[in-house]
Each structure stands twice: as structure tokens, then as C-alpha cells.
N, C-alpha and C positions, 0 to 999 in steps of 0.2 A: 733490482727494482725497475719496473717500467717507467718511462718518462711521463706516462699519463695516469699515474696511480696516486695522485695527491689527495690527502685528507685535509680538513680545514678546522681550525679553532678560531671562532669569532668572539672577540672580547667587546663587551658593551651591553647596553640595554637590549634584552632579547627581542623586544618588540621592533627595534630598529633593524636588528639582524634578520628578523622574519620578513620585514618589508623588502630587504635586499634579496632574500631567498625567493620571495614571491616573483621577483623579476628573473632570477637565474634558474630556479628549480620548480616552477609551477608544474604540477602533475608528474614530477620525477622522483619523488621520495617513496621508497618501498616500505620502510618501517620507521615509525616515530616512537621513541620511548621518552617519557618525561617523568620527572619526580618533582612536581611543583611544591611550593610551600604548603604545608598541611593546615595552616591557619589555626594553630592550636590555642592562640590567644597569648602565647608566651613570647611575643615579639619576634616571631619567625617570619613575618610577612611585612613588606614595606609598600605603602600606597601613598602617592603624592608626597614622596620623600619623607614619610613619617612611619614609624613602626605602629602596627595595629595590634592593640592588646585586647584582653578579654572584656574590658570595660567599655569598649567601643560598640555602641548600639547598632552600627552599620557595618560591622566587620564582615558579616556574611555577604552582604550586597557588594561591598568593596572588592572582596575576593572574587566574586562571580564576574564583576565588571572587568577586573584584571585578567581573568582567565578567558572570558568570552572573546576579547580582542585577539588574543593569541591563538585560540582554537579555531576561529573562523579562518585565519590565514593558514593554519596547519592543515585544515581540510583541503584547501586548494593546492597545497604542496603535495599531498598524497597522490600516488599513481592510482589508476583505476583498480589495481589489484592490491593496493596498499592498506595498511592498518596502523592504528595508533594504540599504544599501551600506556596507561597512566597509573602510577602508584599513588594511592590516597588512603587516608584513614577515616574514622567515623566522623571527625569534625566537619568534613565537607563532602563525604562520599555520596550521600543522598542528593545534595544540591548539584554536585558535579554530574551525576548520572542524568538528572533532569536537563541540565545544560547541554550535555552531549547528545541527548535525545533530540533536542531542538536543533543543534548544529549539524550533526551527522545523520539524524533520522533514527527513530526508534527501531526501524526494521534492520538497521545496520549495526545494532548492538550485538556483539558476539557473546560476551560473558562479563560477569562481575565475579572475580575469583578471589578466594581468601589466600593470603600468603603468610606463612609463619615468619614472625619477626624475632621471636625468642622462644625457647623451650621452657626454661624454669624461671624462678625468681618471683617472689610475692610482691606485687605492686599495689594491692588493694585488699580490703577485707570483704569485698563483694565478689566480683568476677574479674579475674586477671585478663587483661587484653594482650593476647599473644599473637594476634594477627592484624594485618591491615588488608587493603584490597588492591586488586589489579583490574582496572576497567579496560576492556578491549572493544574498540569500534573499528569497523572497516569503512573504506570509502564507498564500496559497493559490495554488500554481502553476497550477491549473486555471482560476482566475478572473482571474489577473493578466494584463493586456493590455500587451504591450511595443510601444512605438511603433517606427517605422522611421526611417531616415536619409533625408531628402529629398535627392535628387541634383539639383544645379543644372545647368541646361542649358548645354552648351558650344555657343554659337551659331556658333562657327567650324567645328564638326563636324556639327551637326544641320542638317537640311534642312526646307524649308517646302513645303507644297502647298496645294491649295484648301481643305483642312480646318483650316488653321492656327489660325483664330480660335476654333474650338471644341475642337480636339484638341491644340493646341500643335505644336511642332516634332517631327520624327521622325528616327529613324536606321534605316538598312537593316540587317537581320539577315543571317545567313549564308543561303546558298541553301536553297530549300525541300527539295531532294533531298539526301540524306545517305547516306554509305556506312559509317557507324560505329554504326549502330543495329541492334538485333536484328530480323531479318526477320519481317515480318508481312504476309501477302498482302493484307489489307484496307487497308494503308497503301501499297500498290504499285499504285495505280489509274491509269487513263488520264485525262489532262487535255486538254480541247479549248478553245482560245481563238481566236476569230475564224477558225475553220476549220483552225487549226494544232494538231497534237497533240503533247503532251509526255509523256515517260516519265522516271521517276527514273533517273538515270545517263545519260540522253540517247540510249539505244539501244532501238529497238523490238524488235530481235532478242533482245537480252539480257532484255528485259521478258517476251517470250514464253517464253524458257527458264525464267525464274524461276517463271512461272505453271504451267509443266509440271513443276515440282518440282525443277528443277536450280538450286538457290540455296544459298548458304552461310548459316551461322548468323547472321553479321553481313554484311549486304548492302545494296544500294540500296533505299531507301524514301523516301516523303515524310515530313516532320516533322509536317504537319497531316493530320488525317483529311479524307476527301472532303467531308463536310458542312461542316467548318470552312473548308476552302479555298473552297468555293462561296460561303459567306457572306462570307468575307474579301475575295474578289475583287469581289463585288457592292458591298461597302461601302468599297472603296478601301484595303484593307490589303495589296494585292499589287502588285508592280512587276515588269515584264519588262525585262531588260537583256541586251544582246548583246555577247559576247566571241567566243571561238572558236566558241561555240554560244550560242543564246539560252537564258537561264536565268531561273528564277522566284525572286524574293526577297520577303520579307515586311517590313512596317514595324512599329516600336514607337514609339508616340507618347508624348510627355512627360506629357500631362495626361489621358490616358484609357487604358483597357485593355479587352480583350475578356473578357466574362463570360457567365454564363447567367442568365436570369430564372427566376421561380418555376415557369414551365412547361417549363423545360429548353431554351429557345430562346436562341441567341446574341444578345448585345446589347452596346452600348458603355456603359461606366460611367466617370464622372469619377474620376480617380485621379492623384495626384502621383507622379512618377517617384521611386521609393524603393528601399531595400534594407535588409535586417536588419543589426543590429550584429553584428560578428564578434569572435572571441576575441582578435584583435590590435589592436582599435580603439584602446585606450588606450596603445599603444606609440608613438604619434605624439609628437614632442617638445613639442607644445603643452601636453601634460598633465604636463610635468616640473616638479620643484620649482624649477628655475632660473627658470621663468616665474612660479611662485608668488612667489618672492623679488622679482623685478622689479616685479610688481604691487604688492606690499606696500611696497616702497621708494618707489614713486611717491606713496604717501599721506603721506610725511614724518612718520610717527608717531614721537614721541621715544623711547618705550619699545621696546626690541628684542624681536623674536619670531623664534625659530628654526624653520626648515622649514615655512613656511606653504604650504598646498596652493593650486594655481592655480584660479581661478574656472572655467576651462574644464572641469576634471574634474567639478566639482559640477553645473555647468550641464548636462552630458551625462547625468549620473545622473538629474537631474530630468526632462530631456526624454525619457529612455528610458521613463519610467513615467507621469509626472504629466499631468493635464489643465490647460491654462493658465488656464481660467476659474475654478476653485475649489479648487485643490490647496493642501494644508498641508504644509510641509516642516519637519522637526524635525532639529536637530543638538544632541545633549546632551554633546558634547565640542567646544564651539564654537571654542576657541582664539582665533585672530586675527579670526574673524568672516567668513571666506571665504564660508561658506554664505549669509549675509545679502546680501553683495555679489552673489553669483551669482543669487540670486532676484530682487533689485531690477533688475539689468541685463537679465535674461531677460524680466521684465515689460515693461521699456522697449522691448525689441527687438520683441516680438510682441504687445504690448497686453494681456498676461495679467493675471490678478488672483490670483496665488499669494501665500500668506502664509507667514512663517517664524516659528519659535519656536526660540530659541537658549538653551542652558543652559551655564554655565561657572562655575567658582569664581573667586575674586578673589586667588588666590595671586600674590604679587609685583605686586598691583594690575592683573593682566592684564585683568579684565573692564572696569574703569573706564578704564584708560589705553590699552588696545589694542582690545578687542572693541567697546566702545561708541564709542570715538573713530573707529574705521574705519566703522561704520555711519553715524555722524553726518556724516563727511566725504563718504561716497557720497550720502547724502540731500541735504545742503545744497550740495555742490559746493565747500565751503571747507575747507581743511586746518586742522590744529591751530594752525599758525603764522599763519593768516589769509590765506595765499596761495590762489589759485584752483586747484582740482583738476579741476573739470568744470562742466557746466551744472546739475548736481544731478539727482536723481530724486525727484519728489514721492512721499512715503510717510510713514506714521505709525509711531511706535514707542513702546512702553511699557517702562520699565525697572523690574523688580521685584527685590527681594532676599528670599531665603527664609532661614528659620532654623528651629531645632528647639527646642521647649519641652517640658518634662517633663510627663507626665500627672498627676504628683502635685501640681501647683500648684493653689491655690485658684481657683475660678471659671473652670475650663478652658473650659467651654462658652461663657461670655461672651467670654473672650479670643479664642477661635477665631472666633466669630461677628462680631467686629469687622471681619473681613477678607472677608466675603461679597462686598463690592463688587469686590474684586480678582479673586475667582474668577469672578464673572459676566462681568467684562470679558475675562478670559483665555479663557474658553470661547467667548464670542460675538464676540470681536475688536472690542469696542466701547469707547467712552469714556463712562462715566456722568457727564455734565456737568450734570445737573439742568436742562438746557435742551432738548436733542434727545432724550436718553435719561435716564430716571428709574429710581430704585430705591426702593421703599417697603417698610418693615419692618412697618408696621401701618396701620390705617385712618386714624388721625389724621395719620400722616406722608404718606399718599397724598393726603388732602384738602388738606393744606398745600402739597404739591408742585404739585398741579393748580391751586391758587389762585394761587400765586406765579409759576409758569412761564408763558411765552407759549404758550398752548394751540396756536397755529398752527404752532409749531416742533417740537412733540413728535412723535417718530416711534415710539418704543417705551417701554413701561413694564414693568419687571421687578418683580414683587411676591412677597413671601414667602408661604409656605403659611398664615400666620396672618392674612392679609388676606382679608376676605370683602367683595367688592364689593356695594354696595347698588344699587338699581335706577337711581338718579340717576347714579351713577358709571358703571355699565354703559352707559347711554344716551349719556352724554357721550363716553366712549371710542369707542363704536361710530360715533357721528355724525361724530366728528373723524378716524375711520379710524386710530386709534392702536392699534398692535399690543400686546397684553397677553401677557406671557410669565411663567408661574409659575416661581418660583425654588425651589431645593431644597437649598441649601447650609446646612444647619443641624444642630447638635448631633452625633449619633452618627456621621455620615458622616466628619467630620474627626477626631473624637475618637480613632478607632482608630489613626490615623497620628501624632497629636500634632504636626501641622505648623502652621506659622504663616507669615505674610507680614509684611514690614516695608516 
């Protein structure tokens, strides 16, 4: 594990945690996934320290007020290429979409997708509700890049040729000539191969008639232009097959595609066989709550948790947007910790270096007994009862608790500044251990740290704005190739929020 690969679990009111992240991670989050209270009226939502039930005439407005504060901050946390995914059901879906249109902008709405929550079971004598919704909004739809689904080769159906080692396997497409396209004379050309001539539709006489103006609006043409065909034939993308008549077919390779270079000439480019996500993608049963419950039950966590989401859902949300090498994923309604498990398992699968930040309160000890315990089990591979869960996934985690302190207390600045270390660690995913990573508040402190620490092990030094390096210190840090990072978490920045760490 690298010393700069820390993940974070923040316990406390998620609004307090979001205020802190606003300071440390503004514009730095790549993917946000949240599963907020659905506001069903069954006391699943707390507002002003009271449960909101179905009899509350203001339950929708209270829920929207609750969500608005958090989503406004969430938008600021997203990177320019980032996106937010929100699970929600019919109770608030319409209201949430209107709220998100207001906050993120209607032009940045990507989709409202159905997700299967269960397959069977009769829950009504009218229409059974077997799905909820996944709302997707980007920070900026023009700059957000959506990844595609890699299509695995079916070696029982795909074929191999002399180009297999460089292009992969191939499949034959439909015939090159087609009678369901709008007629275009330039696409109705004569093809000659080894002295044999071919015409779309197979008839020279009909070809002549079409070129004399006797054609239908939809008639026989080739799917490829003449220049593309000539290039494709020369480069092995064309196959001749004989049935009732000899016909021309084209190939699609799994690991490459035909493109054009900067000069407009056809060329072969490496490309995995892929397709875009579609609007019914999350209706597969793998994304159901039934699978989420099965996954959670395997952890053998003593404390119960209702309706955990499946890791498959969050894994695909992450894969849809994030880059595996440096992405940061945030979940500020962390619940059972599914997002953490999804990130860790995805990193193990593809060797990625994604990091997660989870925020949740500790109502009914959920953070300590469920969220943290789940992350611990996945990382260590050992369940709460000591039994083996898996081989484990090497990862680091820091567990912080947030709290609120009044502005009116004495020495507020000093009280807040006590927790600069935690803020530096959160923003930079590091552990300030006074061995590999140091934090100095003044020149005396820096001198002491550099003297006491093994200079060969030091990788980074964070210094406050009150530290002025002398020439000897500058020379030492430069010669030892120690990275110096000025720190800025002092006084007024935190005072406005009145937030604290424990």
C-alpha cells in the first residue's frame, strides 16, 4: 500500500462533513453516489431532530429543504468532468428531478434510469413496484466523458484470421449490399475483384436501370463508399462468400476499428469492442436489492441494516465516469458502506487507484457497527466474529468524527487550528506520521522534526504559512528531494463554518 492512498470515513451530520469537504475537496470529486432517505412517510427521514411521517403536511417541502442544502455543496465538490448518481423512488423522484434541474441545470441532466429492486413477490393488487430510479446529473454535460461497456468476445461465435494477433477475433457483418437504405447513386458503384464484377442486388440489368433514373426512394446500394471499400478490401476487412450467388461481407474486429487520420485517410486504430450504456441497463437482476441483501448477509455483521444497495450498482456508476488511476468517489449517505466495498473491489479487479470518502451519522451506532465494520471486513478479510470472509484487499482507512462548536466560545481560532493535521490528511489522502510525512506549524517545530526524523524516509513536509524556511533548511530539503507543500488551514477559513474535528 502506498503511503498516499488513504480513504476516509467521516462520522457525524453529513451537512457538517460536506462543509469540511467544501474546504478540502472543492472541484476534486469525480463521482458522487448517494442513496438518501426516500421519504416514504414510514419514519425513514429525520428533520429538525424529529421523524417525518405520512401525516406531516410539509413532509415534501421539509425533504426538499434538507436535500437542497446538501446538493448545492455537492455540485461545488464535483470536478468539471464529474457526475452525481442519486437513487430514489416514486415518493420524491419528480420533486428531486425538479430540484436537480434547478441546482445542476436542466442541460446537465444525463438520465433518469429505472433500476430493478426485485423480480418477484406480490406487493399489491394493482401494479407491483419492482423498480426505483437512478438520477444522473453532470457538473458540465459538455465536458463529462462517459465510458462504454466493454463487450467480451464470444470465442464460440467469433472467427480468427491472419490478423488475429494484432486485431483480435472478428465477426461477419451483414452483406455489403442492402435494399433498405435511401438510394444514392454514388453508393451504387461497380465493384471488380479478380476480373469478376459485382453490383448491389446482384443484377447488372437492374444496376443499369437505377443509373438511368429508374430507382425507388429506398433501393439497392452498398453500405460502404467506394473509397472505403477499396481501402477495406486491400486491408483485409472484406470477405467473399458463395450461396445462391457470390456476395460480399465485411468484418468487425474485436480489438480495432476503421477510422480516419488527421489527413482524412482511412487507418486502423486499436479499440476495445464496446457499446454505450442504454436506458435499461440497470434493469438486470444483478442490480436488485435482493443481491444487495445477500452481499451484506455474507459479512455476518451483528447489527441489522435494511435495504442495502448491491455493489454492482455502484461499481457501474463509477465505471461509467471515473478514471481508475486517480478518481475520488464520495458518498455522503453512506449507510452500510456499499460504496466503499464497490471501490475496493473495483480497484482489486483492474488495478485501479480510486479513493473513497464516506459520510454518515451514527444513529443507532450505524457508523461504528455497520459502515466501519463492513469496510474493516472487506480490507482485512476477517469478519466481526473472527471467521474468514475473503483474502482481504490491501487498503488504508482513516476514521474521523465531526462535530459542531459555537462561534461564541473563547479561543475559537486556537480550538479550530488544533485540527489542521486532520484537514491536511483529508485533502491529500496522507498519514502525517512524523516519519514519512511531516507537518510543521513554526520554524522551531520544523527544525525539531527534521532533526528527530530519519531524513532518508521523509517524503513530504507540510508547513504553515507562518514558517519561513532559512537557506540551510531550503538546501537540506532540496538535496534530499523532499517535497514541501505550503499549508493554508488557518483562522478565518474555518471560523466562518464553526466546524471541528474529533
